[in-house]
N, C-alpha and C positions, 0 to 999 in steps of 0.2 A: 342971351348967350353972343357967341363971338362966331357969327355966321360966315365972313372972308374965309375964302380958302384959297391961301396961297401957293402956288406951285409947287411939285420939289424942282429941285437943282437938281436938273439934268441937262445933260449936253443932245442938241440938237442931233439927228442924222445927218447922215450926210450920203451923196448921191453915188453910187458901183454900178456900173456896167446897164444904166437904168433902174438900178432898185435907191430905195432909202435903206440904209444898216445902221443900225445904234452904232456908239460910241462912248468909253468911258472919261467922266468926266477928271480932272488933275487928282479931286477927294479921293473919286473911285479906287483911280489907277493906283495909287501911293497904301487903300488898304488892301488891294488882291495882292500887293506887294508883301504885305503884313503877315499873312497864309497863315499863319495859328493866334488863337487870342485865351486870355485864360475869362473864364466868368467865377466872379464871389457873388457864394449865396448866404446867406447873414440874417436872420432877423429874428422874433419869439421862437418863429416854427422850431428855432436851434434847438429850443429847452422845450419841446413840446412832440419829439417823435413822431412829426409832423409836417405833409407837406404844404398845409395850406395854415395860415394861422386863427387856432379855436375864441382865442381873443382872451383867455381867462388866465393867460400868466400875470401875478400883477408884474409891473416894471420895477418892485421893488426888490423882482428875483437876477433883473437881468444886471450881472455886472465879470463882463468880460474882462477879470481882473490881469489875464495875459496877452492880452491880444497886442499881437505886433502886425502891424500891415509891411514894415519889411520884409518880413518871414513869408507874407504872402505874395510879394513883389520878387522874393527869389524864387519860391515856388512857381512863378510863373517862368522868368527868366532859366531855370532846370529843365521846363519842360519847351523850350525853345518859341515860348509866345513874344510875341511884339508889342502887345496892346493888351490890358485889363480892363476887364465889365464891373462894376460896383453893382449889388442891390439895393439903393439907397431908399427903397421903399418898394418891399413886396405886399402882395395883394389884400394881405392884410390893413397897409396903411400905415405901420410903425415907422418914422423916419432917423435913418441914423445920426441927419446934423443938426445941425441948431438952426429951430425953426420956429417963427410964432405962428406957424397956419394951422397946427393944433398940438393937442395936449398929449399924442399917441407916438412921444419919439425919445429920444436920447437926453432931454434934458431931463425929463422926470425919473432919471434910471437913477442907482447910485456910482455908477460909472465913468470917476472921474469928477466925483462931487455936482455928478449933471451938468459937467464942463464940457466934455467929450466931444469931438467931432469926426467920428468916422471918415466921414469924405473928405475931411482936409488932411485925415490921416493917411487918406489912400493919393490923394492928390501927390502927397509930400514923397512918398515912396515911389510911385511910378516916376515924379523925374528924378529922384536920385536913383532909381533903376536903369532909365530910360525906356521908358517901356508909358505908349501911348493910354492915355487914359479915357474911360467909358465909363456910361451913365446909365441905370433903369428907374425908372421913374413908374413904375405900373398905374396903370387909368385906373386899374380896379383899384377899389379902396374900401373891403368891408366895413372901418371902422368908421367911414364917413356915409355910407348908405352909396355908393357907386359900382354899379358891375361891369363886367367886359366894356372894354374899348371906352369908359369912365361914362357909360351911362348911368345918370339917378336912378335906384328903387322909386323913388318920388319925385314924376316932375317938375315939380312945384322948387324942388331942390337941384334943380339939373343947372340952372344958372349960377349957386353961390358953392357949388362944385366945381366949376371951370374957373370960376376963379379962384378959388383955393388953389387948382391944379397949378395952373399959371403964376400962380404968387410961387408954388416949390419949384416950377421949371425952371424959372429966371434964377430961383437964387440957386439952383444946382450949377445952373451953365455960366454964372455973372462973379458966381464967387471961388470958384476952383481951378480956376486955369481952362488953358484950352483944351477940349471936346474933340473926341476924334469919332466917336461913335454914341448915339445916342439908341436909348430900347423902349420901344413903346410897346408891351407883349400886350399881344390879344387886338394890337392896333388902337385908331383913336379915334372917335365918334365926332370928335370937333376940332378946331385950327386952333394950333401956337405956332404958322409957318412964324408969324412975326417975331418971338421970341427966338427960332432957330436962327433965319436971319439974321438976325441982330447978335447972338450970341455963339453963337455954334456954327460960321462959317464954313469951318473945316470939317465939321461932322458927318458922317454916313448914316444917316438914318433906319433904322430897323422897323417899319409896318408903320402906318398910320399915312395921315393924307400924304406927307413928304416925305412919304422911304423913297431911299436910294439903295439901300439893301433889301433881299426877303430871306426870308424864311424858307429853308430846304424843304420844309411841309414833314420830318419827325425830327425825334430825341433821342437819335442813334449815331450821328455825327458822320452820316453817307449820304453824300449826294447822286441820283441812278446818274445814271451814261447814258447817252450824253446829257451834258446838266448844258445849254445854251446861259450863254450870259446877259440876253435879249428878250423881251416878251411885245405883244404886241399893246399899244392903247388902247382903252376902249372895251378890252377883252373882257374886267372885270371889274370889280374897285378896287382904285389903288389901293396900295400896301396887304389887301388881299392874295396875289400872286405868290404862287410857291417855284420850284424846280420842275411841276408839271407843265408850267405856263412857259418854257425857252421854246424860243420860238429862231433858230439861224436867222429870220428872217423879220424878226422883232424890228420896231422903230423907236425902243428906249431900252436903255443900258440899264439892267437890274440884277445884278449877282448874288447867287447864293450864301450865307453862311448858314454853319452847320455847328448848331449848338446839342451838347452832348453829354455825360454826366458820367465821371469816373467812379461812382458807385452807383446802385441802381436809385439813388434819391438827388433830387436838387439840396435837400437839408440836409444834413452831419442827424442822426441816428442813432442809439445805442445799441438797436438789432444789426446794422446793415454792414459791421464792417468786412463781412467774408466776401460781402458783392463787389470787392474793390477789383476792377476789370485788370485782366493780364496783360503782359506787355504786349501780348502777339495781339489778344482785341484790340488797344490800342493803336497800331501799327496797325493793323485793316481798319481801324475809321482814319487813319491817317490817309490813307492810300483812293481812299473811297471819298473822301473829304479834296485835301486840298491836290489828290491826285486827280483828282476829277475836275480839277479849273476851282472850287470853290475852296470860302476860308473857315477853317477848323475853329470853333470857340467848346475850349475842355471846362468842364465848372470842376471847382473845389470849391470842400466844407469843412468851413473851420468849424471848429468844436466849443462847446459853450466856454472854454476858455479864452476863445480868442482867437487861437492858434489853429492851424489846419493839421493832424493826423498824421506824424512822421511817417507811417507805410502808404497814406497818399503822397505825399510830397515826394516820398524815395522812387513811387511809381513813376508819377509823373516826369522826374527825373532822370528815369529809365529810357522811358519813351523820346527824351530830347536828345540823350547819348546815343539810341540806338538811329536814331534822324540823322545826328552828326556821321557816326560810323560808317552810314551806309553812301551817304553821298558828298561829303566834305571833300574826297581824290576822285576828282573824274579819271578814267580815261581817256580820252578825247574830248576836246568842248568846240564848238562852231557857232559864232554869234552873228545874226545880221543876214540871216540865208534868205534867199526872195525866190530860188526854184530848187530844184532835188537837190540836194546836199550830198555828200559821202565822206564819213571818218573813217580814217584810215590805221589801223591798232596796229600796236609794235607785236605782229605776229598771233597768233589763235593765241584768244586770251577768254576764258571765263567771262560771260557778261552777263549782269546782276538787272540790273537796269538800264532804259533809257528814258534819260526826260525830254520833252518837247514842251516849247513854249511858245505862242505865238506873241508877235509884236499887235496886243488889244487895243493901244491908241487908235489903230487903223480899222480896229473891228472885226469882227469875226468872218473873215475870207477865206479862210478856211473848212471846204465842206466833207472833204472826204480824201486820207490820205492811205500811204503803207508803208511801213517798215521790213526792209531786209536786211537780209546779213549774208556775206561771203564766207562759205561754208567747203573747206577742202575744192576754191575757185569756180563754186559754183554761187550764185544769190537765190538766196532762199529765202519767201516773203516769212515774215515771225510773226506776224501781227497787224488790225490794218484798223481802222476807224473812223471817225467822224468827228466832232469838235474838238479842239485842242484847247483854245481857250487861255486862259493864265498860265495853267499847268495840267500837263496828260505825263502822269508816271505808266509806262509799264515795267513788268515785272518776269523776271525770264531765272530758270532755276537748273535748265540743261544746254543750253545758251554755249558753243564755244565759234569762235568768226575771229575772222582777222580782216573785217572791217564791217562797218553799217551804213547805210545808207535809208535815207527819206525820199520817199515819192510821193509828191501833189498830187490825186490822182483828181481831183474835182476841188478848184478854188473860185471866189472870184476875181477881177482884175488887180495885180500888182499883188500877192501876197506875202506876206513877210513872216518868220522865222526868228523870233527871239532870241532861242538858243536850243540848241539840241548837242546833246549831254551824253556820252555811254560811262557806265559806273562796272565794276568788277564787281563777279560773284561773292559774296561773303558768307560762310553759311554762319546757321544762329551760334549765339553765345550762349 
C-alpha cells in the first residue's frame, strides 16, 4: 500500500495582531468566485430507481441513445453555474470512461458500440461552454469490494484496490484537460497526493487527506451562519471537517461547499418528478449557501435517455434568471472599503438586498459588523452579523432609505471590504 501522505496544498497562516490567521490559496480564491456549480449524477442506478447500484442491471441495457453533454452544459449555464462536476464513477463502481482497470464500464455497453466516453464528451462540452470541469471518483467501489473511503472488505486485497484506484484517478486527471475540482466522497483512507500534485495542480479537493474544501455537513444546500472559512489544524482528521468546525481564529483555510439535489434523490427515478424543488426553495438554498459565504453545488439528474428532463432544466434556468433579475442592476456600489462606508442613494428608495464581500485574500478580519439605513433623516440599525467572508447577502422587504452604511464593529487590524452593494426591492414574479 502507498503509505506516504502528501500534505494538502494550503497557504501558510499570516500573523495579524499577534494571531495566526488563515488565508486562501489562489486556487481556493478563484473557486470562491465561481459561487455556483452543477453536479451530474448518472450511473446504472438511473435504470434501477435506486440511489445505490444493485449491480443487477445487465450492461446490455445501458444505452442512453440521446445522451447530450452539451445539454448538460447548457443546463449548468442556465442556472448560473461556473463549473460542472461529473460523477465518472459512483459507489457501485461503474466507469463512464474508456478504462482497462475494470470490465464494469461503458466499454461493455451497446452505447456507441462500446466506444463511447462520457468523460471525454463532458470535457469537450465544458470547454465549449466556458465551464470549469470537475470529476467525482468514488473511493467506495461495490463491484471491487471496497467500502467507504476505499477500504477493501478483504484486507488482503487492499493493495490491489489502491493500485486500481490510483490508475483510474491518473486516467481521469491526465486525459481530459485541466480539472478545477476533484471529489473523494466519504474521504479516502490512502494517499493519492502525488497524482493530484502532478495532474491536478489547479484543482480544489473535496475530502480526503489532500482536502482543500470541505463538505458543509448536510445535503440540503445551506450553510449555517456564521460559516467561517478557517479551521484549526489537528482538531480532527483532515478531510473530515464540516461547517460546524469553522473557527475565525483557525490556521488553515478550508471553505464550505453546499451540495444539494434539485429533486429528492441524486439519481433520476420514475416516481419522483413531483419532488422537483420550487423556485422559492432553490432561491432559499442560494441565499443560505452563497449568501452565507459558501459555494452552492446543485445536482441535475439525466434520465435513461441521457438527457436532463425538460422540467428540471427549466427550473434550474428559473433560478439563474431570478438571481440575474435581483442582483444585476445595483442601486449603489463601493469597492475596496477599509473603514465604515456609506452608500448614498437617489432619494428615498425601496431596498431589497445589501451584499457584502470581504477581501478574503487577507483572511477574515471582520468579526462583527452592523448595517444601518438612513430613514427620514435618522440612522437605524437594520442588520447585524459576524462573518462576511466571500459574500454575505442580507434580504429586506419593507425598507426604504436614502442611504445605507456598514459599520465595522469588531475587526483585526486593517480589514478590507471587497464590495458593498445595495439592490432595489423587486416583488416576486
